[in-house]
C-alpha positions in Angstrom: 203.4 -38.9 -10.1 201.2 -36.6 -8.0 202.7 -35.5 -4.6 200.3 -34.3 -1.9 200.7 -30.8 -0.5 201.5 -32.1 3.0 204.4 -34.1 1.7 205.6 -31.1 -0.3 205.6 -29.0 2.8 207.3 -31.7 4.8 209.9 -32.1 2.1 210.5 -28.3 1.8 210.5 -27.5 5.5 212.5 -30.6 6.3 215.0 -29.8 3.6 215.4 -26.3 4.8 215.9 -27.5 8.4 218.3 -30.2 7.3 220.2 -27.7 5.2 220.4 -25.2 8.0 221.4 -27.8 10.6 224.0 -29.2 8.2 225.4 -25.7 7.5 225.4 -25.0 11.3 227.3 -28.2 11.9 229.8 -27.4 9.2 230.4 -23.9 10.5 230.5 -25.2 14.1 233.0 -27.9 13.2 235.2 -25.3 11.3 235.0 -22.8 14.1 235.9 -25.5 16.7 238.9 -26.5 14.6 240.1 -22.9 14.3 239.5 -22.4 18.0 241.4 -25.5 19.1 244.3 -24.5 16.8 244.4 -20.9 18.2 244.1 -22.1 21.7 246.9 -24.7 21.2 249.1 -22.1 19.5 248.5 -19.7 22.3 249.4 -22.3 24.9 252.5 -23.2 23.0 253.6 -19.6 22.8 253.0 -19.0 26.5 254.9 -22.2 27.4 257.7 -21.2 25.1 257.9 -17.8 26.8 257.8 -19.4 30.2 260.6 -21.9 29.3 262.7 -19.0 28.1 262.0 -16.9 31.2 262.9 -19.8 33.5 266.1 -20.6 31.6 267.0 -16.9 31.5 266.4 -16.5 35.3 268.5 -19.7 36.0 271.3 -18.2 33.9 271.2 -14.9 35.8 271.3 -16.7 39.1 274.4 -18.5 37.9 272.8 -21.9 37.2 274.7 -24.2 35.0 273.7 -26.8 32.4 272.4 -29.1 35.1 270.1 -26.5 36.4 268.9 -25.7 32.9 268.2 -29.4 32.2 266.2 -29.6 35.5 264.1 -26.7 34.4 263.4 -28.3 31.0 262.5 -31.6 32.7 260.0 -29.9 35.0 258.3 -28.4 32.1 258.2 -31.7 30.2 256.4 -33.3 33.1 253.5 -30.8 32.7 250.4 -32.7 31.3 249.7 -31.8 27.7 253.3 -30.9 26.7 254.4 -33.3 24.1 257.9 -32.0 23.4 260.3 -29.2 24.5 263.5 -28.6 22.6 266.2 -25.9 23.1 268.5 -25.2 20.2 271.9 -23.6 20.9 274.6 -22.2 18.8 278.3 -21.9 20.0 281.5 -20.4 18.5 285.0 -21.2 19.7 286.3 -17.8 18.7 283.5 -15.4 19.3 280.7 -17.6 20.9 278.5 -18.0 17.8 278.5 -21.1 15.6 278.4 -20.6 11.9 277.3 -24.1 11.1 273.6 -23.1 11.0 274.1 -20.5 8.4 274.9 -22.7 5.5 272.2 -25.4 6.1 270.3 -27.3 8.8 272.2 -27.9 12.0 271.4 -30.1 15.0 269.9 -29.3 18.4 271.5 -30.1 21.7 270.4 -33.7 21.5 271.8 -34.0 18.0 268.4 -34.1 16.3 268.1 -32.6 12.8 266.6 -29.1 12.5 263.4 -28.7 10.6 262.0 -25.6 8.8 260.5 -24.0 11.9 263.9 -24.4 13.7 265.7 -22.8 10.8 263.2 -19.9 10.8 263.7 -19.4 14.5 267.5 -19.4 14.2 267.0 -16.9 11.5 265.2 -14.7 14.0 261.5 -15.5 13.1 259.0 -17.1 15.5 256.5 -19.4 13.9 253.6 -21.7 14.7 252.4 -25.0 13.2 249.5 -27.5 13.8 250.6 -31.0 13.2 249.5 -34.6 13.9 251.1 -36.8 16.5 252.0 -40.5 16.0 248.9 -41.4 18.0 246.7 -39.4 15.6 245.8 -36.3 17.6 246.7 -32.8 16.7 249.7 -30.9 18.1 250.3 -27.2 18.4 254.0 -26.2 18.1 255.6 -22.8 18.6 259.3 -22.1 17.9 260.7 -18.8 19.1 264.2 -17.4 18.6 266.5 -16.6 21.7 268.0 -13.1 21.2 270.9 -11.6 23.0 269.8 -8.7 25.3 271.7 -6.1 27.2 271.7 -8.2 30.3 273.3 -11.1 28.4 276.1 -8.9 27.2 277.1 -8.2 30.8 278.0 -11.8 31.3 278.9 -12.7 27.7 281.1 -9.9 26.6 281.7 -11.4 23.2 278.0 -11.5 22.3 276.2 -8.7 20.5 272.8 -7.5 21.4 270.1 -8.7 19.0 272.0 -11.7 17.9 270.2 -15.1 17.8 272.0 -17.6 20.0 269.4 -20.3 20.0 265.7 -21.3 19.8 263.0 -22.7 22.1 260.5 -25.2 20.5 257.4 -26.3 22.5 254.8 -28.8 21.2 251.4 -28.9 23.1 248.9 -31.8 22.7 245.4 -30.8 21.7 243.9 -34.2 22.7 241.9 -32.9 25.7 240.6 -30.0 23.7 239.5 -32.4 20.9 237.8 -34.7 23.4 235.8 -31.8 24.8 234.8 -30.6 21.3 233.7 -34.1 20.2 231.6 -34.4 23.3 230.1 -31.0 22.7 229.5 -31.9 19.0 227.7 -35.1 19.9 225.3 -33.2 22.1 224.8 -30.7 19.3 224.0 -33.6 16.9 221.4 -35.1 19.3 219.8 -31.7 19.8 219.9 -31.0 16.1 218.1 -34.3 15.4 215.5 -33.6 18.0 215.0 -30.1 16.7 214.7 -31.5 13.1 212.1 -34.2 14.1 210.2 -31.8 16.3 210.2 -29.1 13.7 209.1 -31.5 11.0 206.3 -32.8 13.1 205.3 -29.4 14.2 205.2 -28.2 10.5 203.2 -31.3 9.5 200.7 -30.7 12.3 200.5 -27.0 11.5 200.1 -27.6 7.8 197.5 -30.3 8.4 195.5 -28.1 10.8 195.9 -24.8 9.0 196.1 -25.9 5.4 195.3 -29.5 4.6 192.0 -29.8 6.5 190.7 -26.5 5.1 191.8 -27.5 1.6 190.2 -30.9 2.0 187.0 -29.2 3.0 187.1 -26.9 0.0 187.9 -29.8 -2.3 184.8 -31.6 -1.0 182.8 -28.5 -1.6 184.1 -28.2 -5.2 183.2 -31.9 -5.8 179.8 -31.4 -4.3 179.1 -28.4 -6.5 180.4 -30.2 -9.6 177.9 -33.0 -8.7 175.0 -30.5 -8.5 174.9 -30.0 -4.7 174.9 -26.2 -4.9 173.6 -25.9 -1.3 177.0 -27.1 0.1 178.7 -24.7 2.5 182.2 -25.2 3.8 181.7 -23.5 7.2 185.4 -23.0 7.8 186.4 -20.9 10.9 190.1 -20.7 10.9 190.5 -17.0 11.5 193.0 -16.5 8.6 193.2 -16.3 4.9 191.7 -19.8 4.5 188.5 -18.6 6.1 188.4 -15.8 3.7 188.8 -18.2 0.8 186.1 -20.4 2.2 183.7 -17.4 2.6 184.4 -16.5 -1.0 183.8 -20.1 -2.0 180.4 -20.1 -0.2 179.5 -16.8 -1.8 180.4 -18.3 -5.2 178.1 -21.3 -4.4 175.2 -18.9 -3.6 175.8 -17.0 -6.8 175.8 -20.3 -8.7 172.5 -21.2 -7.2 170.9 -18.0 -8.3 172.6 -18.1 -11.7 171.6 -21.8 -12.2 168.0 -20.9 -11.2 168.0 -18.0 -13.7 169.4 -20.2 -16.4 166.9 -22.9 -15.6 164.0 -20.5 -15.9 165.4 -19.1 -19.1 166.1 -22.5 -20.5 162.6 -23.7 -19.7 161.1 -20.6 -21.4 163.3 -21.1 -24.4 162.6 -24.9 -24.4 158.9 -24.4 -24.3 159.0 -21.7 -26.9 161.1 -23.8 -29.3 159.6 -27.3 -28.5 156.0 -26.2 -28.8 156.5 -24.2 -32.0 154.6 -25.6 -35.0 157.4 -24.6 -37.3 160.7 -26.4 -37.6 163.6 -24.6 -35.8 167.2 -25.6 -36.4 170.6 -24.2 -35.4 173.5 -24.7 -37.8 177.2 -24.1 -37.1 178.3 -21.7 -39.8 181.9 -22.8 -39.7 181.4 -26.6 -39.4 178.3 -26.6 -41.7 176.5 -29.0 -39.3 173.2 -28.8 -37.5 173.8 -28.6 -33.8 170.2 -28.3 -32.4 166.6 -28.9 -33.6 163.1 -28.9 -32.1 160.6 -31.7 -32.1 158.8 -30.1 -35.1 162.0 -30.8 -37.1 161.8 -34.5 -36.4 158.1 -34.6 -37.3 158.8 -32.8 -40.5 161.8 -34.7 -41.7 161.3 -38.1 -40.1 164.7 -38.1 -38.4 165.2 -38.3 -34.7 166.9 -35.4 -33.0 170.1 -37.5 -32.5 170.1 -38.3 -36.2 169.7 -34.7 -37.2 172.5 -33.4 -35.0 175.6 -33.7 -37.1 173.9 -33.8 -40.4 174.8 -31.2 -43.1 172.6 -29.3 -45.6 173.9 -31.7 -48.3 172.0 -34.5 -46.6 168.7 -32.7 -46.8 168.6 -30.6 -50.0 169.0 -31.4 -53.6 171.9 -29.7 -55.5 169.8 -27.0 -57.1 168.0 -26.1 -53.8 171.3 -26.5 -51.9 172.9 -23.5 -53.8 169.9 -21.4 -53.1 169.8 -22.5 -49.4 173.5 -21.8 -48.8 173.1 -18.4 -50.6 171.1 -17.2 -47.6 174.2 -17.8 -45.4 176.1 -15.0 -47.1 173.1 -12.7 -46.9 172.6 -13.5 -43.2 176.3 -13.0 -42.5 176.2 -9.6 -44.1 173.0 -8.3 -42.7 172.2 -10.6 -39.9 168.9 -11.8 -41.5 168.5 -13.6 -44.8 165.5 -13.5 -47.2 162.7 -16.0 -47.2 163.4 -19.0 -49.5 161.0 -21.6 -50.8 162.9 -24.9 -51.0 162.3 -28.6 -51.2 163.7 -30.6 -48.2 164.2 -34.3 -48.4 162.6 -36.4 -45.7 164.2 -39.6 -44.2 161.9 -41.7 -46.4 163.1 -39.8 -49.5 160.0 -37.7 -49.9 160.4 -34.0 -50.9 158.6 -31.5 -48.7 158.2 -27.8 -49.7 159.3 -25.4 -47.0 159.7 -21.7 -46.5 163.1 -21.0 -44.9 163.9 -17.9 -42.8 167.5 -17.6 -41.6 169.3 -15.2 -39.1 172.8 -15.0 -37.8 173.7 -15.6 -34.2 177.0 -15.4 -32.3 177.4 -17.8 -29.3 180.7 -18.1 -27.4 182.5 -16.3 -30.2 181.2 -18.7 -32.8 178.7 -17.9 -35.6 175.5 -19.9 -36.0 172.6 -19.7 -38.4 169.2 -20.0 -36.8 166.6 -21.2 -39.3 162.8 -21.5 -39.2 161.3 -23.9 -41.7 157.6 -23.6 -42.4 155.8 -26.5 -44.1 154.0 -25.0 -47.0 152.9 -28.3 -48.5 149.2 -27.6 -47.6 149.3 -24.4 -49.6 150.2 -26.4 -52.7 148.3 -29.6 -51.7 145.3 -29.0 -54.0 147.3 -29.1 -57.3 149.6 -31.8 -56.1 146.6 -33.9 -54.8 144.8 -33.6 -58.1 147.9 -34.6 -60.1 148.6 -37.4 -57.7 145.1 -38.7 -57.8 145.1 -38.7 -61.6 148.4 -40.6 -61.7 147.1 -43.0 -59.1 143.9 -43.6 -61.1 145.9 -44.2 -64.3 148.2 -46.5 -62.4 145.2 -48.4 -60.8 143.6 -48.9 -64.2 146.8 -50.1 -65.7 147.4 -52.4 -62.8 143.9 -53.8 -62.8 144.0 -54.3 -66.5 147.3 -56.2 -66.1 145.9 -58.3 -63.3 142.8 -59.2 -65.4 145.1 -60.2 -68.2 147.2 -62.4 -65.9 144.0 -63.9 -64.4 142.7 -64.7 -67.9 146.0 -66.4 -68.7 145.9 -68.3 -65.4 142.4 -69.5 -66.2 143.5 -70.7 -69.6 146.4 -72.5 -68.2 144.3 -74.1 -65.4 141.8 -75.3 -68.0 144.7 -76.8 -70.1 146.1 -78.5 -67.0 142.6 -79.9 -66.2 142.3 -81.4 -69.6 145.8 -82.8 -69.3 145.0 -84.3 -65.9 141.9 -85.9 -67.3 144.0 -87.6 -70.0 146.6 -88.6 -67.4 144.0 -90.2 -65.2 142.5 -92.1 -68.2 146.0 -93.3 -69.0 146.5 -94.3 -65.3 143.4 -96.4 -65.5 144.6 -98.0 -68.6 147.9 -98.8 -67.0 146.1 -100.3 -64.0 144.0 -102.5 -66.3 147.1 -103.4 -68.2 148.8 -104.4 -64.9 145.9 -106.6 -64.0 146.0 -108.2 -67.5 149.7 -108.7 -67.2 149.1 -110.5 -63.9 146.6 -112.8 -65.5 148.9 -113.5 -68.4 151.7 -114.3 -66.0 149.5 -116.8 -64.2 148.6 -118.5 -67.5 152.2 -118.6 -68.6 153.4 -120.0 -65.3 151.7 -123.5 -65.8 153.2 -124.2 -69.2 156.6 -123.1 -68.0 156.3 -125.5 -65.0 155.6 -128.3 -67.4 158.5 -127.4 -69.7 160.8 -127.2 -66.7 159.7 -130.6 -65.4 160.0 -132.4 -68.8 163.4 -130.8 -69.4 164.7 -132.0 -66.1 163.4 -135.6 -66.8 165.1 -135.6 -70.2 168.4 -134.3 -68.7 168.3 -137.2 -66.2 167.9 -139.7 -69.1 170.6 -138.1 -71.3 174.2 -138.4 -70.5 176.3 -135.3 -70.0 178.5 -136.3 -72.9 175.6 -136.3 -75.3 175.4 -133.0 -77.4 171.7 -132.9 -76.6 172.4 -132.4 -72.9 173.9 -129.0 -73.5 170.7 -128.0 -75.4 168.5 -129.3 -72.6 170.6 -127.4 -70.1 170.0 -124.2 -72.1 166.3 -124.9 -72.2 166.2 -125.5 -68.4 168.1 -122.2 -67.7 165.8 -120.3 -70.0 162.7 -121.8 -68.4 164.0 -121.1 -64.9 164.7 -117.5 -65.9 161.3 -117.1 -67.4 159.8 -118.6 -64.2 161.6 -115.9 -62.1 160.6 -113.2 -64.5 156.9 -114.3 -64.2 157.2 -114.4 -60.4 158.7 -110.9 -60.4 155.9 -109.6 -62.6 153.3 -111.2 -60.4 155.0 -109.7 -57.3 155.2 -106.2 -59.0 151.5 -106.3 -60.2 150.2 -107.5 -56.8 148.6 -104.4 -55.2 148.2 -105.7 -51.7 149.8 -103.5 -49.1 149.4 -106.1 -46.4 151.9 -108.4 -48.0 154.9 -107.0 -46.1 157.8 -109.3 -45.3 161.5 -109.2 -44.6 163.4 -108.9 -47.9 166.7 -107.9 -49.3 166.9 -104.6 -51.2 169.7 -106.1 -53.4 167.3 -108.8 -54.6 164.5 -106.3 -55.4 166.9 -104.2 -57.5 168.2 -107.3 -59.4 164.6 -108.5 -60.0 163.7 -105.1 -61.4 166.8 -105.1 -63.6 165.8 -108.5 -65.0 162.5 -107.0 -66.2 164.1 -103.8 -67.4 167.4 -105.1 -68.9 166.1 -105.6 -72.4 165.0 -102.0 -72.7 168.2 -100.8 -71.2 170.3 -102.8 -73.8 168.3 -101.4 -76.7 169.3 -97.9 -75.6 173.0 -98.8 -75.3 172.9 -97.9 -71.6 175.5 -99.6 -69.4 174.5 -100.8 -65.9 177.4 -100.6 -63.3 176.6 -102.4 -60.1 178.3 -102.0 -56.7 176.1 -103.9 -54.2 177.1 -104.4 -50.6 176.7 -108.2 -50.0 176.3 -107.6 -46.3 173.3 -105.2 -46.7 170.8 -106.0 -44.0 167.2 -106.9 -44.7 164.3 -104.4 -44.9 160.7 -104.9 -44.1 158.3 -104.2 -47.0 156.4 -105.2 -50.0 158.8 -106.4 -52.7 156.5 -105.5 -55.5 156.1 -101.9 -54.4 159.9 -101.6 -53.8 160.4 -103.0 -57.3 158.0 -100.3 -58.6 160.1 -97.6 -56.9 163.3 -99.0 -58.4 161.6 -99.3 -61.8 160.4 -95.6 -61.7 163.9 -94.4 -60.8 165.5 -96.5 -63.6 163.0 -95.2 -66.1 163.7 -91.6 -65.0 167.5 -92.3 -65.4 166.9 -93.8 -68.8 164.9 -90.9 -70.1 167.4 -88.4 -68.6 170.3 -90.1 -70.5 168.4 -90.2 -73.7 171.0 -92.1 -75.7 174.2 -93.9 -74.8 175.3 -93.6 -71.2 175.7 -95.3 -67.9 173.6 -95.9 -64.7 175.6 -96.5 -61.5 173.8 -98.5 -58.9 175.3 -99.0 -55.4 174.0 -100.1 -52.1 175.3 -99.7 -48.5 174.3 -99.4 -44.9 173.6 -95.9 -43.7 173.0 -94.5 -40.2 171.5 -91.2 -39.3 169.8 -89.8 -36.1 170.3 -93.1 -34.4 168.5 -95.1 -37.1 169.9 -97.7 -39.6 168.9 -97.7 -43.3 169.6 -99.8 -46.3 170.6 -97.2 -48.9 170.3 -97.6 -52.7 172.0 -94.9 -54.9 171.1 -94.5 -58.6 173.4 -92.1 -60.5 173.0 -91.4 -64.3 175.2 -89.6 -66.8 172.4 -87.2 -67.8 172.3 -83.4 -67.5 171.2 -83.5 -63.9 168.3 -81.8 -62.2 168.0 -77.9 -62.6 167.9 -76.1 -59.2 164.6 -74.4 -60.0 162.7 -77.7 -60.4 164.6 -79.7 -57.7 161.7 -79.3 -55.2 159.0 -80.2 -57.8 160.2 -83.5 -59.2 158.1 -85.4 -56.7 155.0 -83.4 -57.3 152.1 -85.3 -59.0 151.9 -84.9 -62.8 155.1 -82.9 -62.9 157.3 -83.8 -65.9 159.9 -82.2 -68.1 159.4 -84.9 -70.8 157.5 -84.4 -74.0 153.8 -85.0 -73.6 151.8 -87.0 -76.0 151.1 -90.6 -76.9 149.9 -91.4 -73.4 153.4 -91.7 -71.9 155.3 -89.7 -69.3 152.3 -88.5 -67.3 154.5 -87.4 -64.3 153.2 -89.8 -61.6 156.2 -92.3 -61.3 158.4 -90.3 -58.8 155.3 -89.1 -56.9 154.1 -92.7 -56.5 157.6 -93.8 -55.5 157.7 -91.1 -52.8 154.3 -92.3 -51.4 155.4 -95.9 -51.3 158.6 -95.1 -49.5 156.8 -93.0 -46.9 154.5 -96.0 -46.2 157.6 -98.1 -45.7 159.1 -95.6 -43.3 161.7 -94.5 -45.8 162.4 -91.6 -48.1 163.8 -90.6 -51.5 166.2 -87.7 -52.2 167.5 -86.2 -55.4 170.8 -84.2 -55.9 173.3 -83.5 -58.6 176.6 -85.3 -58.7 179.8 -83.2 -58.8 180.9 -85.0 -62.0 177.5 -84.5 -63.7 174.2 -86.3 -63.7 171.4 -86.8 -61.2 171.7 -88.9 -58.0 168.6 -90.5 -56.5 169.0 -92.0 -53.1 166.4 -94.5 -51.7 166.4 -95.1 -47.9 164.5 -98.1 -46.3 164.7 -98.8 -42.6 166.7 -101.9 -41.6 164.5 -104.8 -40.4 165.1 -105.6 -36.7 163.9 -109.1 -35.7 162.1 -109.3 -32.3 163.6 -111.7 -29.9 161.3 -114.3 -28.3 160.2 -113.6 -24.8 
């Protein structure tokens, strides 16, 4: 995380101030504590001496124990004195008690002696700072009472210098502590004020003398980095920051001049290089990559400058020329300039261009480069190459034209053969049309006798009982006559060419009628018909004869595809696509299927894969079927089934009856 300079200065100066104030408070607290203790000990010593002097004076004046007790009581009433004790020793024989020698004794009030008391009775005065029951400090001084020459005059059995008792005075330091605490609070307040004031002053000083000039210099650096070399800081701080700003402004002026010089030099170099007719490239000797190139290089090689930069010699020279090309690097590195080399350079389109290469060594930014000049020498050799090329092109043109003439001759022969075949096919079509007309006439002629046979048979059946054996035969005759009648009707319908005879019809009936005509031929081929008709298939609007012709052509195609024994699967169903409803008939055979390369040709006129000859298989059936279905608003499709064989699908629009009104 980046911390600003102002915050750093605030942290540093604030930390120094805080550390100094903390150290000052610590030393002040310590010195106050020592001072209080010394003052308390001094007062205790003075009071101890005063108590001793008063007692000594009272004794010299002949005061008794009551007078001594009164003296002690007066001292105890002085504010700040916590305790005054006088410790005495007495001896029945010689005036000195020996009880204190072997261990702690008791004072006049019978209280146990402590360590300071024992030290005093041993002749050593001592001080101690303690804590009272109320929690404030106490200064205590215990001094020994020694026998002097004046004492001996009254107490003949005492010896000078002997300890006959001790005086213990304890002084309360509560008032001193209260003064120190009050003084310390004032110091804390002033310290906090000094800390805040110092911090704010440092911040203001740093901001005015450091941050604002630095911000100005940073803005100047950013302006120069963005190309604004005319930027000047204009700082007038009167200190080192102003000197830095002046140096910065001088640097900006120097940069302007240096940039102008570099721009002039760059323009001269750029014009010199970019207008040169020869190719000039710069190659990094260590990396082995081209790092600069002039426009002539792009014109020569066909690469853009961006494509050339980063390419290596291996990308432009063949292996044989590459060794010769890189050999000039060693010569250039040794002598600074390599010999001229004639090489073949590869263009972007793969063409080889003869060039003359001159190389020289350059050092830029402590890095070695090879500067190369490539001169296109293809014009010098163009005459020989042009003649060779023209000879080869002429030979190639003659060969190509000869081949084209041969192909044209073959195409003419094939077209003539197709013309003769088409002529035969049209003749055969005319024969088929005549045969259809004859079949229609024959059907008409057969229809009348069949009607008579059917009428007579029905009369005989009415006259013959059902138990009579002849009734069964008459029934067979009637069924055969009815079947023949329908066959003749289907033949008439099929042969009727009128396109205006459109009517609502069922696709299932048209397929069954066609199968009735075609069934005998199917059975002779051992072909099985498997039907899956949708009984709810809606009506279509069309010419039944033409629809039967479509079905017949598809069945013939399936028969011929099977060849021998096999099956034809016929199914019908309703189909909807693009918002339209169709009656769909699907015919699938067990033949080899339709090859992909002829799938789009099976509906072309006169296209057939069957053997030609004998007037059969002229290749018009599927083409006629497609035309008929287009007139009916339908279509026909062919595909291969995943399990094998071809699948023809016939689509006819569903007939929609118009409601009255």
